[in-house]
C-alpha positions in Angstrom: -56.6 58.8 15.7 -56.0 59.8 12.0 -52.6 59.8 10.6 -50.9 62.8 9.1 -49.7 62.5 5.5 -46.1 61.4 5.2 -43.6 63.8 3.7 -41.2 62.9 0.9 -38.3 63.2 3.3 -39.9 60.8 5.9 -40.6 58.4 3.1 -37.1 58.2 1.8 -35.8 57.9 5.3 -37.5 54.7 6.0 -34.7 52.1 6.3 -36.4 48.8 7.4 -39.7 47.1 7.9 -40.3 48.4 11.5 -41.6 51.7 10.5 -44.9 52.6 11.9 -48.1 53.0 9.8 -48.3 56.0 7.5 -50.6 57.6 5.2 -50.1 58.9 1.6 -52.4 60.6 -0.9 -52.2 59.0 -4.3 -53.3 60.7 -7.5 -54.5 58.7 -10.5 -54.0 59.6 -14.2 -57.3 61.3 -14.1 -56.2 63.6 -11.3 -58.5 61.8 -8.7 -57.0 61.9 -5.2 -57.4 58.7 -2.9 -55.7 57.9 0.4 -53.6 54.8 1.1 -52.6 53.8 4.6 -49.6 51.5 4.9 -50.2 48.9 7.7 -47.1 46.6 7.3 -43.8 46.9 5.3 -42.8 43.6 3.7 -39.6 44.9 2.1 -37.7 48.2 2.1 -34.9 49.1 -0.2 -34.0 52.4 1.5 -34.2 55.5 -0.9 -35.6 53.2 -3.7 -38.7 51.2 -3.0 -41.1 50.2 -0.3 -43.3 47.1 -0.7 -46.2 47.1 1.8 -49.7 45.9 2.7 -52.4 48.6 3.3 -55.9 50.0 2.9 -56.9 51.8 -0.3 -60.4 52.5 -1.5 -61.8 50.5 1.5 -60.0 47.3 0.6 -56.8 45.6 1.5 -54.2 46.0 -1.2 -50.4 45.4 -1.8 -48.5 48.5 -2.8 -45.2 49.0 -4.4 -44.0 52.6 -3.7 -41.1 53.9 -5.8 -39.2 56.7 -4.0 -35.9 57.2 -5.9 -35.0 60.8 -6.3 -34.0 60.4 -9.9 -35.6 57.1 -11.2 -38.9 56.5 -9.3 -40.8 56.8 -12.6 -38.5 54.6 -14.4 -38.5 51.9 -11.8 -42.4 52.2 -11.7 -42.6 51.8 -15.5 -40.4 48.8 -15.6 -42.6 47.0 -12.9 -45.8 48.0 -14.7 -44.6 46.8 -18.1 -43.2 43.5 -16.6 -46.5 42.6 -14.9 -48.5 43.6 -18.0 -46.2 41.3 -20.1 -47.0 38.3 -17.8 -50.7 38.9 -18.2 -50.3 39.2 -22.0 -48.4 35.8 -22.0 -51.1 34.3 -19.7 -48.7 33.8 -16.8 -50.4 34.2 -13.5 -49.4 37.4 -11.6 -51.2 39.8 -9.3 -53.6 42.3 -11.0 -52.7 45.8 -11.2 -55.5 47.9 -9.7 -54.1 51.5 -10.4 -50.8 53.3 -11.1 -50.6 56.5 -9.3 -48.3 59.3 -8.4 -47.9 61.1 -5.1 -46.1 64.0 -3.3 -45.8 66.4 -6.3 -45.1 63.5 -8.7 -41.8 62.6 -6.8 -43.2 59.3 -5.9 -44.9 56.7 -8.0 -47.0 53.8 -6.7 -48.6 50.7 -8.2 -51.5 49.2 -6.2 -52.0 45.4 -6.7 -54.7 43.0 -5.9 -53.9 41.3 -2.5 -53.7 37.6 -2.8 -55.1 36.6 0.5 -53.8 33.4 2.3 -51.0 33.0 -0.2 -47.4 32.0 1.0 -44.1 33.0 -0.6 -42.5 30.0 -2.4 -39.5 30.4 0.1 -41.9 29.9 3.0 -43.3 26.8 1.3 -39.8 25.4 0.6 -38.6 26.1 4.2 -41.6 24.2 5.5 -41.5 21.3 3.1 -40.5 17.9 4.5 -37.6 16.2 2.7 -39.9 13.7 0.9 -41.8 16.6 -0.7 -38.9 18.7 -1.9 -38.7 17.2 -5.3 -42.3 17.6 -6.0 -42.1 21.2 -5.0 -39.1 21.8 -7.3 -40.8 20.0 -10.2 -43.7 22.5 -9.9 -41.3 25.4 -10.0 -39.3 24.0 -12.9 -42.6 23.4 -14.7 -43.4 27.1 -14.3 -40.0 28.2 -15.4 -40.4 26.0 -18.6 -43.6 27.8 -19.2 -41.9 31.2 -18.8 -39.3 30.2 -21.4 -41.8 28.7 -23.8 -43.6 31.9 -23.9 -40.4 33.9 -24.3 -40.2 35.3 -20.7 -37.2 35.5 -18.6 -37.3 36.2 -14.8 -33.9 37.7 -14.2 -34.3 37.7 -10.4 -35.4 34.0 -10.0 -35.4 33.6 -6.2 -38.3 32.0 -4.2 -39.5 35.1 -2.7 -40.5 36.4 -6.2 -43.3 33.8 -6.3 -46.4 33.5 -4.2 -48.3 30.0 -3.9 -52.0 29.7 -3.2 -53.5 26.3 -3.5 -52.2 25.0 -6.8 -51.5 28.3 -8.3 -48.1 29.9 -8.5 -48.1 33.8 -9.0 -45.0 35.3 -10.6 -43.9 38.6 -8.9 -41.4 41.5 -9.6 -42.2 42.8 -13.0 -39.1 44.9 -13.0 -36.9 41.9 -13.7 -39.2 40.4 -16.4 -37.8 40.5 -20.0 -39.3 39.4 -23.3 -37.1 37.4 -25.7 -36.6 34.2 -27.4 -35.1 31.7 -24.8 -32.5 29.7 -26.5 -30.1 27.1 -24.8 -27.5 29.6 -23.5 -30.2 31.8 -21.9 -32.2 28.9 -20.6 -29.3 27.3 -18.8 -28.2 30.5 -17.3 -31.7 31.1 -15.9 -32.1 27.6 -14.6 -28.6 27.8 -13.0 -29.7 31.0 -11.2 -32.8 29.1 -9.8 -30.8 26.1 -8.7 -28.0 28.2 -7.2 -30.3 29.5 -4.4 -30.5 26.0 -2.9 -27.9 24.3 -0.6 -25.4 22.2 -2.6 -26.9 18.9 -1.2 -29.9 19.7 -3.3 -28.0 19.6 -6.5 -29.0 15.8 -6.6 -32.2 17.1 -8.0 -30.8 18.9 -10.9 -30.5 16.0 -13.3 -34.2 14.7 -13.0 -35.4 18.3 -13.0 -33.5 19.1 -16.1 -35.0 16.0 -17.9 -38.5 17.4 -16.9 -37.5 20.8 -18.2 -36.3 19.5 -21.6 -39.4 17.4 -22.0 -41.6 20.5 -21.5 -39.4 22.5 -24.0 -39.5 19.6 -26.5 -35.7 19.6 -26.8 -33.2 16.7 -26.8 -31.1 16.2 -23.7 -27.3 16.0 -24.2 -24.8 15.3 -21.6 -22.7 18.5 -22.4 -25.9 20.5 -21.4 -26.2 18.9 -18.0 -22.4 19.3 -17.3 -22.7 23.0 -18.4 -25.8 23.4 -16.2 -23.9 22.0 -13.1 -20.9 24.3 -13.7 -23.0 27.2 -14.2 -25.0 26.6 -11.0 -21.7 26.4 -9.1 -20.5 29.7 -10.5 -23.8 31.5 -9.8 -23.9 30.1 -6.3 -20.5 31.5 -5.7 -21.6 34.9 -7.0 -24.6 34.7 -4.7 -22.4 33.9 -1.7 -20.0 36.7 -2.5 -22.8 39.2 -2.9 -24.4 38.1 0.3 -21.1 38.3 2.3 -20.6 41.9 1.1 -24.0 42.7 2.4 -23.0 41.7 5.8 -20.6 44.6 5.9 -22.8 47.3 4.6 -26.2 48.9 5.4 -29.1 47.1 3.9 -32.6 45.7 4.7 -31.0 43.0 7.0 -28.1 44.8 8.7 -27.5 48.1 10.4 -24.0 49.5 9.6 -22.4 52.4 11.5 -18.8 53.3 10.9 -16.9 56.1 12.6 -13.2 57.0 12.8 -12.8 54.9 16.0 -15.5 52.4 15.7 -17.4 50.0 13.5 -20.7 48.5 14.6 -22.8 46.0 12.5 -26.0 44.5 13.8 -28.8 42.3 12.5 -31.7 44.6 12.4 -34.1 41.9 13.6 -32.3 42.0 16.8 -32.1 45.8 17.4 -33.8 46.9 20.6 -33.1 49.4 23.3 -31.3 46.7 25.4 -29.2 45.7 22.3 -28.4 49.3 21.6 -27.1 49.6 25.1 -25.0 46.5 24.7 -23.4 47.7 21.5 -22.6 51.0 23.1 -21.1 49.5 26.3 -20.1 45.8 25.6 -17.5 45.7 28.4 -20.2 46.7 30.9 -22.3 43.7 29.9 -19.5 41.3 29.8 -18.6 42.1 33.4 -22.2 41.8 34.5 -22.7 38.5 32.6 -21.5 34.9 33.4 -17.9 34.4 32.3 -17.5 31.3 30.1 -13.8 32.0 29.4 -11.2 34.5 30.7 -8.0 34.4 28.6 -5.4 36.7 27.4 -6.5 36.6 23.7 -10.3 36.3 24.3 -12.9 36.8 27.0 -16.3 35.2 26.6 -19.4 36.1 28.6 -23.0 34.9 28.6 -25.6 37.7 29.0 -29.3 37.9 28.9 -31.4 40.6 27.0 -35.2 40.5 27.0 -35.2 36.9 28.4 -33.0 35.8 25.5 -29.4 34.5 25.9 -26.4 35.9 24.0 -22.7 35.2 23.9 -20.2 38.1 23.8 -16.7 37.3 22.7 -14.1 39.9 23.1 -10.9 39.6 21.2 -8.1 41.3 23.4 -5.1 43.0 22.4 -2.2 41.6 24.7 0.3 44.3 24.2 1.6 46.9 21.9 3.6 44.5 19.7 0.4 42.4 19.4 -1.4 45.5 18.4 1.2 46.3 15.7 1.0 42.7 14.4 -2.8 43.3 14.1 -2.4 46.6 12.3 -3.1 45.4 8.8 -5.0 42.3 9.5 -8.8 41.7 9.5 -10.0 41.4 13.1 -10.8 38.0 14.5 -14.3 39.2 15.4 -14.8 40.3 11.7 -13.5 36.9 10.4 -15.9 35.1 12.8 -18.7 37.4 11.6 -18.2 36.6 8.0 -17.4 32.9 8.4 -20.7 32.4 10.4 -22.6 34.1 7.6 -20.8 31.9 5.1 -21.8 28.7 7.0 -25.4 29.9 7.2 -25.4 30.5 3.4 -24.4 26.8 3.0 -26.8 25.5 5.7 -24.2 24.5 8.1 -25.1 25.1 11.8 -23.3 27.7 13.8 -24.3 30.1 16.6 -26.4 32.7 14.9 -24.4 35.9 14.3 -26.0 39.0 15.9 -23.4 41.8 15.9 -19.9 42.8 15.2 -18.0 45.7 17.0 -14.5 46.9 16.2 -12.8 49.7 18.3 -9.7 51.5 17.1 -7.3 54.0 18.6 -5.9 56.0 15.6 -4.8 53.3 13.1 -4.3 50.6 15.8 -7.0 47.9 16.3 -7.8 47.9 20.1 -10.4 45.4 20.7 -13.2 43.6 18.7 -16.4 41.9 19.8 -18.5 39.2 18.2 -22.0 38.7 19.5 -24.1 35.6 18.8 -27.1 33.8 20.0 -26.5 31.2 22.7 -27.2 27.7 21.9 -27.9 25.1 24.6 -25.8 22.0 24.2 -22.6 20.1 25.1 -19.1 20.2 23.7 -18.5 17.1 21.5 -16.2 15.8 24.2 -18.8 16.4 27.0 -21.4 14.6 24.7 -19.5 11.5 24.2 -18.4 11.3 27.9 -22.0 11.6 29.0 -23.4 8.2 29.9 -26.9 9.4 29.7 -26.7 9.3 25.8 -27.3 5.8 24.4 -24.6 4.2 22.2 -27.2 4.4 19.2 -27.6 8.1 19.7 -23.9 8.6 19.9 -23.4 6.6 16.6 -26.0 8.5 14.9 -24.6 11.8 16.0 -21.2 10.7 14.8 -22.7 10.0 11.4 -24.0 13.5 11.4 -20.7 14.9 12.4 -19.0 13.1 9.6 -21.6 14.2 7.1 -21.2 18.0 7.9 -17.5 17.7 7.9 -17.6 16.0 4.5 -19.8 18.9 3.4 -17.1 21.4 4.6 -14.5 19.5 2.6 -16.7 19.4 -0.5 -16.9 23.2 -0.3 -13.1 23.4 0.3 -13.6 24.9 3.7 -11.2 24.1 6.6 -12.0 25.2 10.1 -8.6 25.9 11.1 -9.0 24.8 14.8 -11.3 21.8 14.7 -11.2 20.1 18.0 -14.0 18.6 20.3 -14.4 21.8 22.4 -15.2 23.8 19.1 -18.0 21.5 18.1 -21.2 21.9 20.2 -23.9 19.1 20.1 -27.3 20.5 20.4 -30.4 18.3 20.0 -28.0 15.7 18.6 -26.9 18.0 15.8 -23.3 19.4 15.4 -22.7 23.1 15.6 -19.4 24.8 14.8 -18.0 27.5 17.0 -14.8 29.5 17.2 -14.5 30.5 13.4 -11.8 33.1 13.2 -9.5 30.5 11.7 -11.9 29.1 9.1 -11.1 29.6 5.4 -12.7 28.6 2.1 -9.9 27.9 -0.3 -10.2 28.9 -3.9 -7.8 26.3 -5.2 -7.6 22.5 -4.4 -4.0 22.6 -3.8 -4.3 25.0 -0.9 -7.1 23.0 0.6 -5.2 19.7 0.6 -2.2 21.2 2.1 
């Protein structure tokens, strides 16, 4: 069955990567019309850009479709010029096959050569064993040094903007490529941007990697430079964290965000389904039908199953009218748990995966809020150490891991607020924090040590 050509309205209404296949007629500079069929969306910035895989002129290509009402031409031009600059500087990047327009010139498209069997640098990093991580980072820093030596800065220096095939690393995202002399200040900022995307424990690699970078740039290393780089990395990591946490409370490629006068619903788009939609609409019904894990005045916790997957719903109850008034100007406990879970994930600290947040209000009064997570099989810390099935060696190793993750929390100036054995789940001998509504990250050392 042939696909009908997509309309401009339908194209701009695509909000995530779950959209079905679509067809669009692309017009070259010479006015020649060719058909492109999108088969898979890799990334969607609603109303701005769609990056996808598809078929064009009987071959598989990668396409960037620019759909902004006012700036699609500008965005396309930046992408094109950035990629052309990389080729001019002899930096490996996917080949541009054609730049086209579509839908009465409201849409601009760049068709790229598809790099078959390539993986994003993020995928390679995620699957790298610890002993290979430094080697991977050395390859990336070598490429960054090459960029800088050729006067190129990649302003959006995250791992998904690089493809790796065999020993070749392709630089992507031409819209964030700039051409200028890269002196110390720019170089340190760009390197810090790169290092900031990794968990803090990987900062141990920064000094040897900076030595490698300096040798490739034919510069002299100074202690003040490494100190500046470490401070700059911390600042940029904090900015990344704050930016990410803001995304958890708005519509974006990862989260569905729906706010009405009486209700707020946020859900991870990867978990949206017909069953999840029903749960979000009627959480109390699912709580009653599930298995109660806790029935308390302040909170009710239930284990439910959707599509053969287990989830935990935690409902924060309002005890009475005075309790409701006290909560009037406070952030809900569900919202705090939601935010803190994402903060822990950002730092690579284990907690139940946050799936959704619901807040119900009656006029200005916060009525109830719900926090929904994936269920993790395991034992509470207390149960684990009382269980005689676990050997003393396993218990000792697990204790070291617990102390290690608590030390990591302290290094980040994070306090749990209610750290007890029942709020620490041991799953596969690894500690997982739960009950996060009292957790805080302190901006000042004095507040932390109090």
